[in-house]
Backbone as XML, in Angstrom:
<?xml version="1.0"?>
<chain id="A" units="angstrom">
  <residue number="1" name="MET">
    <atom name="N" x="0.845" y="-1.184" z="0.000"/>
    <atom name="CA" x="0.000" y="0.000" z="0.000"/>
    <atom name="C" x="0.881" y="1.235" z="0.000"/>
  </residue>
  <residue number="2" name="SER">
    <atom name="N" x="0.476" y="2.241" z="-0.741"/>
    <atom name="CA" x="1.232" y="3.488" z="-0.764"/>
    <atom name="C" x="0.948" y="4.310" z="0.490"/>
  </residue>
  <residue number="3" name="ILE">
    <atom name="N" x="1.654" y="5.397" z="0.620"/>
    <atom name="CA" x="1.474" y="6.287" z="1.772"/>
    <atom name="C" x="0.081" y="6.907" z="1.729"/>
  </residue>
  <residue number="4" name="LEU">
    <atom name="N" x="-0.551" y="6.983" z="2.892"/>
    <atom name="CA" x="-1.888" y="7.571" z="2.973"/>
    <atom name="C" x="-1.838" y="9.077" z="2.796"/>
  </residue>
  <residue number="5" name="ASN">
    <atom name="N" x="-2.833" y="9.610" z="2.132"/>
    <atom name="CA" x="-2.981" y="11.048" z="1.955"/>
    <atom name="C" x="-4.049" y="11.519" z="2.945"/>
  </residue>
  <residue number="6" name="ARG">
    <atom name="N" x="-3.626" y="11.939" z="4.128"/>
    <atom name="CA" x="-4.563" y="12.368" z="5.167"/>
    <atom name="C" x="-5.354" y="13.610" z="4.733"/>
  </residue>
  <residue number="7" name="ALA">
    <atom name="N" x="-4.753" y="14.467" z="3.892"/>
    <atom name="CA" x="-5.459" y="15.651" z="3.415"/>
    <atom name="C" x="-6.668" y="15.258" z="2.566"/>
  </residue>
  <residue number="8" name="ARG">
    <atom name="N" x="-6.586" y="14.107" z="1.932"/>
    <atom name="CA" x="-7.698" y="13.591" z="1.132"/>
    <atom name="C" x="-8.685" y="12.827" z="2.009"/>
  </residue>
  <residue number="9" name="GLY">
    <atom name="N" x="-8.298" y="12.550" z="3.250"/>
    <atom name="CA" x="-9.164" y="11.838" z="4.175"/>
    <atom name="C" x="-8.959" y="10.339" z="4.166"/>
  </residue>
  <residue number="10" name="GLU">
    <atom name="N" x="-7.797" y="9.894" z="3.723"/>
    <atom name="CA" x="-7.537" y="8.464" z="3.643"/>
    <atom name="C" x="-7.125" y="7.892" z="4.997"/>
  </residue>
  <residue number="11" name="THR">
    <atom name="N" x="-7.586" y="6.687" z="5.251"/>
    <atom name="CA" x="-7.170" y="5.908" z="6.406"/>
    <atom name="C" x="-6.949" y="4.483" z="5.927"/>
  </residue>
  <residue number="12" name="SER">
    <atom name="N" x="-6.576" y="3.585" z="6.818"/>
    <atom name="CA" x="-6.312" y="2.221" z="6.357"/>
    <atom name="C" x="-6.879" y="1.189" z="7.316"/>
  </residue>
  <residue number="13" name="LEU">
    <atom name="N" x="-6.959" y="-0.036" z="6.800"/>
    <atom name="CA" x="-7.472" y="-1.170" z="7.559"/>
    <atom name="C" x="-6.769" y="-2.422" z="7.053"/>
  </residue>
  <residue number="14" name="ALA">
    <atom name="N" x="-6.379" y="-3.304" z="7.969"/>
    <atom name="CA" x="-5.783" y="-4.585" z="7.579"/>
    <atom name="C" x="-6.891" y="-5.551" z="7.184"/>
  </residue>
  <residue number="15" name="ILE">
    <atom name="N" x="-6.822" y="-6.020" z="5.941"/>
    <atom name="CA" x="-7.761" y="-7.012" z="5.424"/>
    <atom name="C" x="-6.933" y="-8.166" z="4.890"/>
  </residue>
  <residue number="16" name="ASN">
    <atom name="N" x="-7.161" y="-9.340" z="5.426"/>
    <atom name="CA" x="-6.366" y="-10.526" z="5.059"/>
    <atom name="C" x="-4.870" y="-10.263" z="5.203"/>
  </residue>
  <residue number="17" name="GLY">
    <atom name="N" x="-4.513" y="-9.509" z="6.239"/>
    <atom name="CA" x="-3.110" y="-9.255" z="6.545"/>
    <atom name="C" x="-2.449" y="-8.163" z="5.727"/>
  </residue>
  <residue number="18" name="GLU">
    <atom name="N" x="-3.184" y="-7.506" z="4.846"/>
    <atom name="CA" x="-2.624" y="-6.421" z="4.038"/>
    <atom name="C" x="-3.368" y="-5.122" z="4.319"/>
  </residue>
  <residue number="19" name="ARG">
    <atom name="N" x="-2.611" y="-4.026" z="4.457"/>
    <atom name="CA" x="-3.229" y="-2.720" z="4.695"/>
    <atom name="C" x="-3.906" y="-2.246" z="3.415"/>
  </residue>
  <residue number="20" name="GLN">
    <atom name="N" x="-5.148" y="-1.831" z="3.554"/>
    <atom name="CA" x="-5.938" y="-1.317" z="2.432"/>
    <atom name="C" x="-6.375" y="0.114" z="2.749"/>
  </residue>
  <residue number="21" name="CYS">
    <atom name="N" x="-6.364" y="0.959" z="1.745"/>
    <atom name="CA" x="-6.763" y="2.356" z="1.895"/>
    <atom name="C" x="-8.287" y="2.482" z="1.863"/>
  </residue>
  <residue number="22" name="LEU">
    <atom name="N" x="-8.815" y="3.272" z="2.797"/>
    <atom name="CA" x="-10.241" y="3.615" z="2.843"/>
    <atom name="C" x="-10.362" y="5.124" z="2.673"/>
  </residue>
  <residue number="23" name="CYS">
    <atom name="N" x="-11.377" y="5.566" z="1.928"/>
    <atom name="CA" x="-11.586" y="7.005" z="1.763"/>
    <atom name="C" x="-13.065" y="7.279" z="1.506"/>
  </residue>
  <residue number="24" name="LEU">
    <atom name="N" x="-13.599" y="8.260" z="2.200"/>
    <atom name="CA" x="-14.987" y="8.671" z="2.000"/>
    <atom name="C" x="-15.027" y="9.715" z="0.889"/>
  </residue>
  <residue number="25" name="THR">
    <atom name="N" x="-15.238" y="9.254" z="-0.336"/>
    <atom name="CA" x="-15.392" y="10.139" z="-1.484"/>
    <atom name="C" x="-16.883" y="10.409" z="-1.681"/>
  </residue>
  <residue number="26" name="LEU">
    <atom name="N" x="-17.203" y="11.305" z="-2.592"/>
    <atom name="CA" x="-18.609" y="11.577" z="-2.895"/>
    <atom name="C" x="-19.275" y="10.327" z="-3.459"/>
  </residue>
  <residue number="27" name="GLY">
    <atom name="N" x="-18.553" y="9.589" z="-4.302"/>
    <atom name="CA" x="-19.097" y="8.342" z="-4.846"/>
    <atom name="C" x="-19.341" y="7.315" z="-3.760"/>
  </residue>
  <residue number="28" name="ALA">
    <atom name="N" x="-18.408" y="7.198" z="-2.828"/>
    <atom name="CA" x="-18.573" y="6.262" z="-1.712"/>
    <atom name="C" x="-19.761" y="6.673" z="-0.847"/>
  </residue>
  <residue number="29" name="LEU">
    <atom name="N" x="-19.897" y="7.972" z="-0.619"/>
    <atom name="CA" x="-21.015" y="8.476" z="0.182"/>
    <atom name="C" x="-22.348" y="8.135" z="-0.485"/>
  </residue>
  <residue number="30" name="ALA">
    <atom name="N" x="-22.432" y="8.320" z="-1.797"/>
    <atom name="CA" x="-23.659" y="7.983" z="-2.526"/>
    <atom name="C" x="-23.944" y="6.490" z="-2.449"/>
  </residue>
  <residue number="31" name="GLN">
    <atom name="N" x="-22.904" y="5.672" z="-2.561"/>
    <atom name="CA" x="-23.059" y="4.220" z="-2.467"/>
    <atom name="C" x="-23.557" y="3.825" z="-1.080"/>
  </residue>
  <residue number="32" name="ILE">
    <atom name="N" x="-23.039" y="4.470" z="-0.050"/>
    <atom name="CA" x="-23.459" y="4.180" z="1.326"/>
    <atom name="C" x="-24.916" y="4.591" z="1.529"/>
  </residue>
  <residue number="33" name="GLU">
    <atom name="N" x="-25.290" y="5.774" z="1.043"/>
    <atom name="CA" x="-26.686" y="6.221" z="1.169"/>
    <atom name="C" x="-27.636" y="5.213" z="0.523"/>
  </residue>
  <residue number="34" name="THR">
    <atom name="N" x="-27.272" y="4.746" z="-0.657"/>
    <atom name="CA" x="-28.112" y="3.779" z="-1.362"/>
    <atom name="C" x="-28.185" y="2.461" z="-0.597"/>
  </residue>
  <residue number="35" name="ALA">
    <atom name="N" x="-27.035" y="1.960" z="-0.160"/>
    <atom name="CA" x="-26.996" y="0.677" z="0.552"/>
    <atom name="C" x="-27.801" y="0.720" z="1.850"/>
  </residue>
  <residue number="36" name="LEU">
    <atom name="N" x="-27.788" y="1.862" z="2.518"/>
    <atom name="CA" x="-28.489" y="1.980" z="3.804"/>
    <atom name="C" x="-29.899" y="2.539" z="3.667"/>
  </residue>
  <residue number="37" name="GLY">
    <atom name="N" x="-30.301" y="2.857" z="2.438"/>
    <atom name="CA" x="-31.665" y="3.317" z="2.194"/>
    <atom name="C" x="-31.972" y="4.678" z="2.781"/>
  </residue>
  <residue number="38" name="THR">
    <atom name="N" x="-30.996" y="5.584" z="2.745"/>
    <atom name="CA" x="-31.218" y="6.937" z="3.269"/>
    <atom name="C" x="-31.318" y="7.927" z="2.114"/>
  </residue>
  <residue number="39" name="SER">
    <atom name="N" x="-31.942" y="9.064" z="2.382"/>
    <atom name="CA" x="-32.138" y="10.048" z="1.324"/>
    <atom name="C" x="-31.540" y="11.414" z="1.645"/>
  </residue>
  <residue number="40" name="SER">
    <atom name="N" x="-30.898" y="11.539" z="2.793"/>
    <atom name="CA" x="-30.252" y="12.801" z="3.143"/>
    <atom name="C" x="-29.095" y="12.516" z="4.101"/>
  </residue>
  <residue number="41" name="LEU">
    <atom name="N" x="-28.235" y="13.500" z="4.258"/>
    <atom name="CA" x="-27.122" y="13.327" z="5.190"/>
    <atom name="C" x="-27.604" y="13.204" z="6.626"/>
  </residue>
  <residue number="42" name="ASP">
    <atom name="N" x="-28.685" y="13.896" z="6.973"/>
    <atom name="CA" x="-29.253" y="13.759" z="8.314"/>
    <atom name="C" x="-29.758" y="12.339" z="8.543"/>
  </residue>
  <residue number="43" name="ASP">
    <atom name="N" x="-30.474" y="11.789" z="7.538"/>
    <atom name="CA" x="-30.947" y="10.404" z="7.638"/>
    <atom name="C" x="-29.765" y="9.451" z="7.766"/>
  </residue>
  <residue number="44" name="LEU">
    <atom name="N" x="-28.719" y="9.708" z="6.983"/>
    <atom name="CA" x="-27.543" y="8.849" z="7.016"/>
    <atom name="C" x="-26.879" y="8.885" z="8.393"/>
  </residue>
  <residue number="45" name="ALA">
    <atom name="N" x="-26.743" y="10.068" z="8.962"/>
    <atom name="CA" x="-26.126" y="10.193" z="10.284"/>
    <atom name="C" x="-26.890" y="9.372" z="11.321"/>
  </residue>
  <residue number="46" name="GLN">
    <atom name="N" x="-28.211" y="9.408" z="11.259"/>
    <atom name="CA" x="-29.026" y="8.621" z="12.194"/>
    <atom name="C" x="-28.865" y="7.124" z="11.926"/>
  </residue>
  <residue number="47" name="ARG">
    <atom name="N" x="-28.858" y="6.764" z="10.653"/>
    <atom name="CA" x="-28.768" y="5.344" z="10.265"/>
    <atom name="C" x="-27.418" y="4.740" z="10.647"/>
  </residue>
  <residue number="48" name="LEU">
    <atom name="N" x="-26.352" y="5.536" z="10.570"/>
    <atom name="CA" x="-25.024" y="5.043" z="10.908"/>
    <atom name="C" x="-24.904" y="4.647" z="12.375"/>
  </residue>
  <residue number="49" name="ARG">
    <atom name="N" x="-25.805" y="5.146" z="13.202"/>
    <atom name="CA" x="-25.785" y="4.801" z="14.628"/>
    <atom name="C" x="-26.346" y="3.406" z="14.894"/>
  </residue>
  <residue number="50" name="LEU">
    <atom name="N" x="-26.987" y="2.812" z="13.884"/>
    <atom name="CA" x="-27.678" y="1.532" z="14.067"/>
    <atom name="C" x="-27.227" y="0.489" z="13.051"/>
  </residue>
  <residue number="51" name="LEU">
    <atom name="N" x="-25.936" y="0.407" z="12.778"/>
    <atom name="CA" x="-25.444" y="-0.498" z="11.753"/>
    <atom name="C" x="-25.486" y="-1.962" z="12.181"/>
  </residue>
  <residue number="52" name="SER">
    <atom name="N" x="-25.939" y="-2.794" z="11.268"/>
    <atom name="CA" x="-25.840" y="-4.242" z="11.443"/>
    <atom name="C" x="-24.497" y="-4.677" z="10.854"/>
  </residue>
  <residue number="53" name="ALA">
    <atom name="N" x="-24.145" y="-5.930" z="11.042"/>
    <atom name="CA" x="-22.906" y="-6.446" z="10.456"/>
    <atom name="C" x="-22.949" y="-6.344" z="8.929"/>
  </residue>
  <residue number="54" name="ALA">
    <atom name="N" x="-24.095" y="-6.615" z="8.329"/>
    <atom name="CA" x="-24.241" y="-6.500" z="6.876"/>
    <atom name="C" x="-24.052" y="-5.046" z="6.431"/>
  </residue>
  <residue number="55" name="ASP">
    <atom name="N" x="-24.566" y="-4.110" z="7.225"/>
    <atom name="CA" x="-24.378" y="-2.684" z="6.912"/>
    <atom name="C" x="-22.903" y="-2.311" z="6.967"/>
  </residue>
  <residue number="56" name="VAL">
    <atom name="N" x="-22.187" y="-2.826" z="7.959"/>
    <atom name="CA" x="-20.758" y="-2.535" z="8.091"/>
    <atom name="C" x="-20.015" y="-3.005" z="6.846"/>
  </residue>
  <residue number="57" name="LEU">
    <atom name="N" x="-20.368" y="-4.172" z="6.338"/>
    <atom name="CA" x="-19.729" y="-4.669" z="5.123"/>
    <atom name="C" x="-20.019" y="-3.767" z="3.928"/>
  </residue>
  <residue number="58" name="ALA">
    <atom name="N" x="-21.249" y="-3.272" z="3.817"/>
    <atom name="CA" x="-21.604" y="-2.370" z="2.716"/>
    <atom name="C" x="-20.839" y="-1.053" z="2.817"/>
  </residue>
  <residue number="59" name="VAL">
    <atom name="N" x="-20.744" y="-0.502" z="4.020"/>
    <atom name="CA" x="-20.003" y="0.749" z="4.233"/>
    <atom name="C" x="-18.523" y="0.525" z="3.950"/>
  </residue>
  <residue number="60" name="LEU">
    <atom name="N" x="-17.986" y="-0.577" z="4.450"/>
    <atom name="CA" x="-16.583" y="-0.894" z="4.216"/>
    <atom name="C" x="-16.300" y="-1.042" z="2.725"/>
  </residue>
  <residue number="61" name="GLY">
    <atom name="N" x="-17.175" y="-1.718" z="2.010"/>
    <atom name="CA" x="-16.998" y="-1.870" z="0.560"/>
    <atom name="C" x="-16.963" y="-0.533" z="-0.155"/>
  </residue>
  <residue number="62" name="ALA">
    <atom name="N" x="-17.837" y="0.392" z="0.246"/>
    <atom name="CA" x="-17.867" y="1.722" z="-0.375"/>
    <atom name="C" x="-16.602" y="2.515" z="-0.060"/>
  </residue>
  <residue number="63" name="LEU">
    <atom name="N" x="-16.136" y="2.435" z="1.179"/>
    <atom name="CA" x="-14.916" y="3.155" z="1.560"/>
    <atom name="C" x="-13.682" y="2.578" z="0.884"/>
  </residue>
  <residue number="64" name="LEU">
    <atom name="N" x="-13.651" y="1.276" z="0.678"/>
    <atom name="CA" x="-12.547" y="0.660" z="-0.061"/>
    <atom name="C" x="-12.555" y="1.124" z="-1.508"/>
  </residue>
  <residue number="65" name="MET">
    <atom name="N" x="-13.751" y="1.190" z="-2.123"/>
    <atom name="CA" x="-13.861" y="1.697" z="-3.484"/>
    <atom name="C" x="-13.335" y="3.131" z="-3.547"/>
  </residue>
  <residue number="66" name="GLY">
    <atom name="N" x="-13.726" y="3.949" z="-2.581"/>
    <atom name="CA" x="-13.264" y="5.333" z="-2.530"/>
    <atom name="C" x="-11.764" y="5.445" z="-2.373"/>
  </residue>
  <residue number="67" name="GLY">
    <atom name="N" x="-11.167" y="4.460" z="-1.718"/>
    <atom name="CA" x="-9.721" y="4.434" z="-1.526"/>
    <atom name="C" x="-8.969" y="3.774" z="-2.665"/>
  </residue>
  <residue number="68" name="GLY">
    <atom name="N" x="-9.690" y="3.367" z="-3.699"/>
    <atom name="CA" x="-9.049" y="2.751" z="-4.856"/>
    <atom name="C" x="-8.769" y="1.277" z="-4.694"/>
  </residue>
  <residue number="69" name="ASN">
    <atom name="N" x="-9.455" y="0.631" z="-3.754"/>
    <atom name="CA" x="-9.261" y="-0.800" z="-3.481"/>
    <atom name="C" x="-10.595" y="-1.532" z="-3.500"/>
  </residue>
  <residue number="70" name="PRO">
    <atom name="N" x="-11.299" y="-1.527" z="-4.634"/>
    <atom name="CA" x="-12.640" y="-2.125" z="-4.650"/>
    <atom name="C" x="-12.621" y="-3.612" z="-4.296"/>
  </residue>
  <residue number="71" name="GLN">
    <atom name="N" x="-13.550" y="-3.989" z="-3.434"/>
    <atom name="CA" x="-13.754" y="-5.383" z="-3.059"/>
    <atom name="C" x="-15.251" y="-5.592" z="-2.904"/>
  </residue>
  <residue number="72" name="SER">
    <atom name="N" x="-15.715" y="-6.726" z="-3.325"/>
    <atom name="CA" x="-17.138" y="-7.014" z="-3.208"/>
    <atom name="C" x="-17.501" y="-7.314" z="-1.758"/>
  </residue>
  <residue number="73" name="VAL">
    <atom name="N" x="-18.751" y="-7.081" z="-1.445"/>
    <atom name="CA" x="-19.246" y="-7.406" z="-0.109"/>
    <atom name="C" x="-19.094" y="-8.907" z="0.122"/>
  </residue>
  <residue number="74" name="GLU">
    <atom name="N" x="-19.295" y="-9.697" z="-0.927"/>
    <atom name="CA" x="-19.139" y="-11.152" z="-0.801"/>
    <atom name="C" x="-17.723" y="-11.527" z="-0.383"/>
  </residue>
  <residue number="75" name="SER">
    <atom name="N" x="-16.711" y="-10.885" z="-0.985"/>
    <atom name="CA" x="-15.330" y="-11.209" z="-0.614"/>
    <atom name="C" x="-15.015" y="-10.727" z="0.798"/>
  </residue>
  <residue number="76" name="LEU">
    <atom name="N" x="-15.625" y="-9.627" z="1.199"/>
    <atom name="CA" x="-15.396" y="-9.104" z="2.553"/>
    <atom name="C" x="-16.009" y="-10.009" z="3.618"/>
  </residue>
  <residue number="77" name="ARG">
    <atom name="N" x="-17.063" y="-10.730" z="3.262"/>
    <atom name="CA" x="-17.713" y="-11.623" z="4.228"/>
    <atom name="C" x="-16.775" y="-12.709" z="4.721"/>
  </residue>
  <residue number="78" name="THR">
    <atom name="N" x="-15.843" y="-13.126" z="3.882"/>
    <atom name="CA" x="-14.932" y="-14.203" z="4.266"/>
    <atom name="C" x="-13.524" y="-13.695" z="4.568"/>
  </residue>
  <residue number="79" name="ALA">
    <atom name="N" x="-13.342" y="-12.382" z="4.510"/>
    <atom name="CA" x="-12.017" y="-11.799" z="4.746"/>
    <atom name="C" x="-11.662" y="-11.847" z="6.231"/>
  </residue>
  <residue number="80" name="GLN">
    <atom name="N" x="-10.382" y="-11.900" z="6.488"/>
    <atom name="CA" x="-9.895" y="-11.798" z="7.859"/>
    <atom name="C" x="-9.752" y="-10.314" z="8.171"/>
  </residue>
  <residue number="81" name="VAL">
    <atom name="N" x="-10.610" y="-9.844" z="9.051"/>
    <atom name="CA" x="-10.602" y="-8.436" z="9.430"/>
    <atom name="C" x="-11.081" y="-8.327" z="10.875"/>
  </residue>
  <residue number="82" name="ASP">
    <atom name="N" x="-10.415" y="-7.481" z="11.638"/>
    <atom name="CA" x="-10.767" y="-7.297" z="13.043"/>
    <atom name="C" x="-11.990" y="-6.375" z="13.145"/>
  </residue>
  <residue number="83" name="PRO">
    <atom name="N" x="-13.072" y="-6.822" z="13.784"/>
    <atom name="CA" x="-14.272" y="-5.992" z="13.877"/>
    <atom name="C" x="-14.044" y="-4.639" z="14.563"/>
  </residue>
  <residue number="84" name="ALA">
    <atom name="N" x="-13.268" y="-4.620" z="15.641"/>
    <atom name="CA" x="-13.016" y="-3.355" z="16.343"/>
    <atom name="C" x="-12.189" y="-2.410" z="15.472"/>
  </residue>
  <residue number="85" name="GLU">
    <atom name="N" x="-11.178" y="-2.942" z="14.798"/>
    <atom name="CA" x="-10.371" y="-2.106" z="13.908"/>
    <atom name="C" x="-11.209" y="-1.593" z="12.741"/>
  </residue>
  <residue number="86" name="THR">
    <atom name="N" x="-12.127" y="-2.426" z="12.262"/>
    <atom name="CA" x="-13.014" y="-2.020" z="11.170"/>
    <atom name="C" x="-13.890" y="-0.847" z="11.603"/>
  </residue>
  <residue number="87" name="ALA">
    <atom name="N" x="-14.490" y="-0.956" z="12.767"/>
    <atom name="CA" x="-15.340" y="0.129" z="13.278"/>
    <atom name="C" x="-14.536" y="1.411" z="13.445"/>
  </residue>
  <residue number="88" name="SER">
    <atom name="N" x="-13.331" y="1.287" z="13.972"/>
    <atom name="CA" x="-12.470" y="2.455" z="14.161"/>
    <atom name="C" x="-12.074" y="3.082" z="12.825"/>
  </residue>
  <residue number="89" name="ALA">
    <atom name="N" x="-11.734" y="2.266" z="11.838"/>
    <atom name="CA" x="-11.329" y="2.786" z="10.524"/>
    <atom name="C" x="-12.494" y="3.481" z="9.821"/>
  </residue>
  <residue number="90" name="ILE">
    <atom name="N" x="-13.695" y="2.918" z="9.942"/>
    <atom name="CA" x="-14.871" y="3.549" z="9.342"/>
    <atom name="C" x="-15.125" y="4.903" z="9.998"/>
  </residue>
  <residue number="91" name="ALA">
    <atom name="N" x="-15.083" y="4.940" z="11.320"/>
    <atom name="CA" x="-15.289" y="6.203" z="12.039"/>
    <atom name="C" x="-14.221" y="7.222" z="11.650"/>
  </residue>
  <residue number="92" name="GLN">
    <atom name="N" x="-12.983" y="6.773" z="11.537"/>
    <atom name="CA" x="-11.903" y="7.687" z="11.172"/>
    <atom name="C" x="-12.078" y="8.220" z="9.753"/>
  </residue>
  <residue number="93" name="ALA">
    <atom name="N" x="-12.525" y="7.380" z="8.822"/>
    <atom name="CA" x="-12.749" y="7.831" z="7.446"/>
    <atom name="C" x="-13.789" y="8.953" z="7.411"/>
  </residue>
  <residue number="94" name="PHE">
    <atom name="N" x="-14.864" y="8.784" z="8.166"/>
    <atom name="CA" x="-15.895" y="9.829" z="8.226"/>
    <atom name="C" x="-15.348" y="11.076" z="8.914"/>
  </residue>
  <residue number="95" name="SER">
    <atom name="N" x="-14.632" y="10.892" z="9.998"/>
    <atom name="CA" x="-14.079" y="12.025" z="10.747"/>
    <atom name="C" x="-13.102" y="12.839" z="9.898"/>
  </residue>
  <residue number="96" name="LEU">
    <atom name="N" x="-12.225" y="12.159" z="9.187"/>
    <atom name="CA" x="-11.252" y="12.859" z="8.341"/>
    <atom name="C" x="-11.946" y="13.616" z="7.214"/>
  </residue>
  <residue number="97" name="ALA">
    <atom name="N" x="-12.964" y="13.026" z="6.646"/>
    <atom name="CA" x="-13.679" y="13.672" z="5.548"/>
    <atom name="C" x="-14.469" y="14.893" z="6.005"/>
  </residue>
  <residue number="98" name="MET">
    <atom name="N" x="-14.921" y="14.877" z="7.245"/>
    <atom name="CA" x="-15.774" y="15.958" z="7.738"/>
    <atom name="C" x="-15.021" y="17.031" z="8.530"/>
  </residue>
  <residue number="99" name="GLN">
    <atom name="N" x="-13.736" y="16.867" z="8.768"/>
    <atom name="CA" x="-13.023" y="17.786" z="9.656"/>
    <atom name="C" x="-12.920" y="19.210" z="9.127"/>
  </residue>
  <residue number="100" name="ASP">
    <atom name="N" x="-12.990" y="19.405" z="7.838"/>
    <atom name="CA" x="-12.875" y="20.758" z="7.282"/>
    <atom name="C" x="-14.218" y="21.390" z="6.958"/>
  </residue>
  <residue number="101" name="ILE">
    <atom name="N" x="-15.292" y="20.696" z="7.327"/>
    <atom name="CA" x="-16.626" y="21.228" z="7.016"/>
    <atom name="C" x="-17.088" y="22.153" z="8.117"/>
  </residue>
</chain>
């Protein structure tokens, strides 16, 4: 994996023992809204508080796509990934993307 660009809001997560870049891009945000069935950022903020494991996989897939590391939700289901690290990386991706707003 290349060096993370924190100014772009990139963070990383170990998946199957390899660091992968995550980034909340506009495309990733749209993919997350669709996957979670929300129609506004306010709805999304509320929905993110109630994620199921399947939702986490959908969000993770979108953030990986945004980071240039697309992986299907199906492949993520069998991937070796730490749940606590995943939650932290997702939160960090959102935090980095929103820090200048």
